[in-house]
N, C-alpha and C positions, 0 to 999 in steps of 0.2 A: 362929338370928340368921336375920331377915327377909332375903332377897335383895334388892340395892339396883337399882332400874330409873332408869336416867338420864332426865331430863326428855324429851330429844331422841329416844329409845326410843318415850316414848308418845306423841310427836306424829306418830312414823311410823306408828304401829299408827293413828292416829285418822285420818288422811291415807287411809290403805288401806280403812278402814270406810266413810269419807264416800264416795272414790272409787267405791266398789261401788254409790251411790246414783245415781239420772238425776232431774235437775232437770225434765225435760220430758218429755211423755207424746207418744209418735209418733202420727200419725194414720197408720191402716192403708190399704193400697190399698182405693179401694172397690170392692166388687164390680158389676162392669158389668151393665148391662140389657140381655139379648142375646135375641132370639128362638131360637125351636128350630131354626128355618131359615132361609135367607134366602128373601126374596119371589122370586119366579120360578124359584125353584130346581127342575130338572127331577125329579130323583131325590132325595127327601127322606130315603132310607134309606141313602144312599152317602155314608160318613164319611170317605172319601178325598178329596184335594184335589189339583187341577192344581200347587199351591206345592211339592208333595212331588217334583216331577220338575225335575231339573236344567235349567237353560236350554238347553245344548246338545241335550239331548233334546226339548225342548219346541219350539224352533226348529231344524228338521232342515236349512232350505236352507244349502249351503255359504257360498253368498256372504255370507248375512247372519252367519252363526256367524264367519266372519273379521271383519266390521266389527263386530260386539260384542265379539270379542275385542280387537280393536285399540282400542276406546273403554274398555274396563275398565282396560286396561294404560296408555293413553297420554293419556286424558282428564284435563285438567289440575283438573278439579274434583274427581275421584277422587284426584289426587296430593296435592291441599291436604287432601283427608280423611285420608290416611293419614299428614301431617306433623302433621294436628291428634291424631291418636292418639298418635303419639311424643311430643308436646308432653306431653299430657295423662298418658300414663305416667311421663315424668320427675317431673310435679309431684306424682303419687301416691307414689312411691319416697321424694320430699323429704318428704312429710308424715310417713311412717313416724318420720322421725328426729326429730320433735318430741318425742317420749316420752323421747330421750335426754338428758341433761344438756348444758349448752353448756360446753366445755372450751377455755380459752384459755391460750397460753403467752405471757408476758410476759418479757422481758429489756430492763432500762433502765440506763442509765449516766448519773448529771449530776452538776453541781457548782453550787454557790451561794456567790456573794461577796455578804455582807451588809455594810450601812455601817458604818463603824467606831465611830461615834456610836450606832448602835442597840443596842437589848437583845440582839438576836441577835448582834451583831457582838461586842460586848464578852463575851458568854458563850463565842461560840467562842473568842476570845482567850485567856481563862481557862482553859477546861477543855481544850480540845483544841491550845492552842499554834500555831494556823494563823490565816489570815485567810479561808478558806473551807471550805466543808464538802460532801464528797464523800459520795454515797450509790450503792451498786450493787445493784440488785435482780434476780432470776430467781424466778420463780414461775408455778404452774399455778393459773389461778382458774376455778372450778366453778360455774354458774349452773343451776338447775333450778326450774322451776314445776311444783307439783304440779297433777295432773289432778282437783281435788277435782269440779269439776261435770261432768266430761265433755266440755269444750271441746275440748281435743285428739283424743278419740276421735271427735267429731261432725266434726272438720275432716278425720278421715281417712276416715269415712263419705262425707262428701262429695266427698273427692278420687276416692275409687274410684268412686262413681256417674258422676261427671264423665267418667272415663276409660272407663267402660262405654257412657255415652252418644255418645262420639265413635265407638265401634265399631259402635254401632245407626246413626248418621248416616251412614257409610261402607255399612253393609246398604241403608240406605233410599235412599242417591245409587246404589248399582248397581242398585237395583230398578228406579229410574226411568231410568238410561242404558239399560239393556237394553229396558224399554219404548219408549223414545224412538227408540232406532236401530230396532227393529224396525218402529214405525208411519212411521218415514220410510223407511224401505225399502220399506213397502209402497205409499206414497203416491207413491214413483219408479215403481213397478211400475203402479201407476194412470195417473200421467201419460203412461209410455210407451204403454199401451193407448189413452188417449183420443188421442194425437198420431195412432197409427196409424189409428184411427177418422175423424180428420179428414182425413190425408191420403188415406185412401180415398175419402171423401166427395167430396173435392176433383177427385179424377178421375174419379167418377161425374157429377159436376157438367160437367166438361169435356167427358162424351161426349153429354150431354144439350143442352148449349149449341151443339155441332157442328151435332147434328139440327135444331135451332131454325134454327140460321142456314142452313143449306140449305133449309129450307122457306121461309125469308124470300126467299132468294135466288130461289126459284122462285114466289114469291108466295101462297104457301099459309097464310101466318100474319103478323101485324104484327110492327112494331118493338118494340112493348109487351113480346109476348113475349120478343123477345131479351134486352130491356132486364131483364125479371124474371128470366131464367134466368142473365144475367149476374152481377145482385146477388146472387141464390143463390149461385153460385160464390165470390163474394168474400166472402161472409157464411163459409162454411165454410173459406176460405183464410184469412182473419185469425185463425182459432183457432190455426192452427200457430205462428207466431211465439212467440203466447202460452204454448201448451205447451213450446216448446223452451225458454223463459225459465224458467218453472217447473223444468222438468226441470233445468236450471243452476243455478238457486238450492236446490232440494231436495239436489243432489248435495253442493253446499258446504256446506251445513248439516250432512249426515251427516258429512263428511270433517272438519269442527271439531270434531263432537262426538268422533270419531275420534282425535282428537288431530294430525290431520295438515293440511297447506294443501289449500286448495280444488283438486279437480281431477275428472275424469271417473271416474264408478264401472261397473265391467263388470258386467253380469248376464246370465246365461243361461236363467234363465226368465220365463215371463210371469206376470201377475196370476193368470189362470185356473188356472195350474199348481200353484198354492199350496196346499195341501189344507188344509181344516178338518175338526177332530176333530166328529163328531155330538155324542159326550156329554162334556161338561166339567164337571163337579164342584168346586164352589166348597170342599164340605167344613163341616163344621159349624162355627157361627160363633164357640164359644168359642175352639175350637183355631185359627181362621183370626186372630183378634183376637190371641191370642198370640204368635202369630209374626210379625206387623208390627211392622217397626222401628220406625215412627213411636209406636205404642203403648207399646212396650217403653222407648223413649226419655221420653215424658211418665209413665211408671210412675217411672223412674228419678228423674225432677226431682221427684216428690214425696218421696224418699228423700234428694235434696238438700237439699228445704224443709225437712222434718223437722229435718234436721242443723244448718241455719242457725237454726231455733229454739232449737235447743238452744245454742248458739254465741250467740246474742243472750241469751239468759237467763243464762247461764253468767258474761257479761259484767257483770251486774249485782250478782254477788256477790262476796264478797274473793276474792282471789287470796293464794296462799301460795309465797313464793319462798323456797328456801334455797341460800345463796350459801358457798362456802368458797374458799380461797385457802393455798397453802404452798410455800415455796421457799427460798432462801437470800438473806439481805441484811445488808449490813455497809456502813460508811463509809471503809473503807479497800479498796481494790482487791487488795492482798496477802493480806486474809482472807476475798476473797469466796467461795471454795469450801471453806473451812475448817467441818468439820463434826465434831460438831454443833453448835458454836459460833454457826453462822452461820444455822442454820436458824430458820423461824418458821410458823406456821400459824393462821388465823383461820377460825371458823364461825360463820354467822348465819343468823337464819331473820325473814322480815318479810311480815306480811299487810298486804295493800293493799286498803280499800274505797272505790269511789268515790264520792264526796259529791256534789259540785256537779255532776257529770255524769250523776247519776241519771236525771234526766227526761229527758236525750237517749238514754241508754242503754234507758230503758222504753220511748221510741218507736221505737228501732230494734226492739224486740222486738215489739212491735204490730205495726209493718210486716212484720216475719219472719211474723207468724202471719196477716195479710191474704196476702200472698203465697205462703203455704202453703195458703189457700181457694181463690185463684186457680188454683193447680198442680192442685187436685183436679177443679175445673171444666174445665179445660183436658184433663185425662184423660179426663174422661167425654166430651168433646167428641170427642177422638181415635178414640174407641170407637165413637160415633155416624157419625162420618165413614167407618171403615174399613166398617162395615155398610152404610151406604147406597152406598158406591162399588162395593162386590161386588153389592149389589141392582142397581144401575143399569148395571153391566157386563152380567149376566145376561139382563135384559130387552131391552137392544140387539141381544144374540146372536140372542134368540129371535126378536125382531120383524123383524129384519134380513135374516135366513133367509127368512122369510116374503117380505118386500118383495123380496128378490133372485128368488125363484121367480115371483113376479107380474112382474116388471120383464123378465126371462128371456123369458116366454111373449109379453110385448107386443113385445119385439126381434124374437123368432121371426115374428111374426103381421106385423108392419110391413116385414121384408126379403122376405116373399113377395109384399106388397101392392108393393112398390116394385118388385120383378121385374116383376110384373102389369102395374104403371103403364107400366113402359119398353116392356113387348112390345106394349101396347094401344095406345099413343103412336105405336110406329113403324108398326102399321097402321091408324092413323088413327082407332081407336076411342076415344081417350082424349085430354083437353085436356092442354096445357103445366101449367097451374095443377095438375092431379092431379098428374101427374109430381114438380113442385117441391115440393107439399105432402107428397107420399109421403117423397122424399128427406131433407126437412126432420125429419120426426117420426121417420125412422129414425136419425138424426144424433143427434137429442137423446137418444133412448131408448136406443141404444149408449153414450153418454157416462154417461146416468144408472146404467145397468147396471155400468158401470166405477167408478163412486163409491160404489155399494153394495156391491160386492163388497170395496172399499178400507175402507169403514166397519166391516164384518162384521168383518175381519182385525184392525182396530185395536181392534174390541171385545173381542176375544179377547186381544190383548195387555195391554187393559187390565184384563182378569179375572185375566190371571196376575200382573199387577203388585199391582191392589188386594188379592189374596188372599196375599201376601208372598210370592212367588214370584221368583226371578232373581239373589238373594244367594248361592245354594250354587254 
């Protein structure tokens, strides 16, 4: 005798077979076009990278470390990023339950009093000897949609990739915060130096102005000399409140980054005390790109796009829904829980194929394909931007070092020239114009030197960020 296989068993086997198939083919992550080495890399054979260094080891200034620590812990954008991770994790956990059938408990009790002149009313009186009908029901209802075309599987893939994207977004935000705080701190040190330079130059101009006034009183020079010396002193003096204003604004900006109210920032070092390593290795482009959070996020976006294509295509195909319910049903409350007399059960399967919505669903599928193509282009662009940012930082560090050396020589020469001009002026061997010109030149050169020193430190911070450092 042949074994009897029930129809629903064959249905389940068919569903399991079809579910193993994929209706859409994923687009693989494109291979990034990368150079063997970064442009302007000093040592092309060094595969190590500054990104491997934890930020506390890279930024060794104690005050700066405290500011960065505070920013990572208290910055409101960072706190929002953490909340985004929590929300995405909850959604990912919820999607996992899409595989589980939906089970509902229903308990109902109702009474119906039909019209005495209606067919139901006459039947009720004839058979039940009553003018109303009662119905008591307690059941479990099960609904399950078979994942034939991988729609639920793609929903899970998308949710997982979205969760991982939020984690990468937090890393990216931290790298930017570390770079922003360090650069803001270096700007503050630069402004401190520039303020000190301006104040020193005001004092120097005061000394020169006193000598010229004495000479004017003795009839040895003209009023024009006094006026030009006074104008030179005021020119240097006006820089002081400007630098003081910029210092306060920069302090406020750093405090806000650290999640604190605007206030003064104590610092114990000068700009020239901050050491800059001579050999800063960016590493191998392929490793740097794979470490950057924005590139990883773009790669995860492609995973989401692949999943969306699968979902959109699955929506065009028939869906199989299996339902079942069972419980206790009776028209008398006294017999409600009488077993097995009140037991009932039903099982049903339904196949739904969208007809009039097919055009709309097909359009959604085509849009998902276009979005996926855009995501591939965005991934390629993120890789290109990463390589460009690292190359830019490397050339800045190299050329700013040269500029700093040249300006430092110029400052040294002009400081000697200013000293000589003052000495010659006191002995009557130099004019007041030569003194004023020398003082003006040394002021501008010293300000330029502080600016270049700051730019070089900012370039180092930018290199650290661009190679993916700062989130460890």
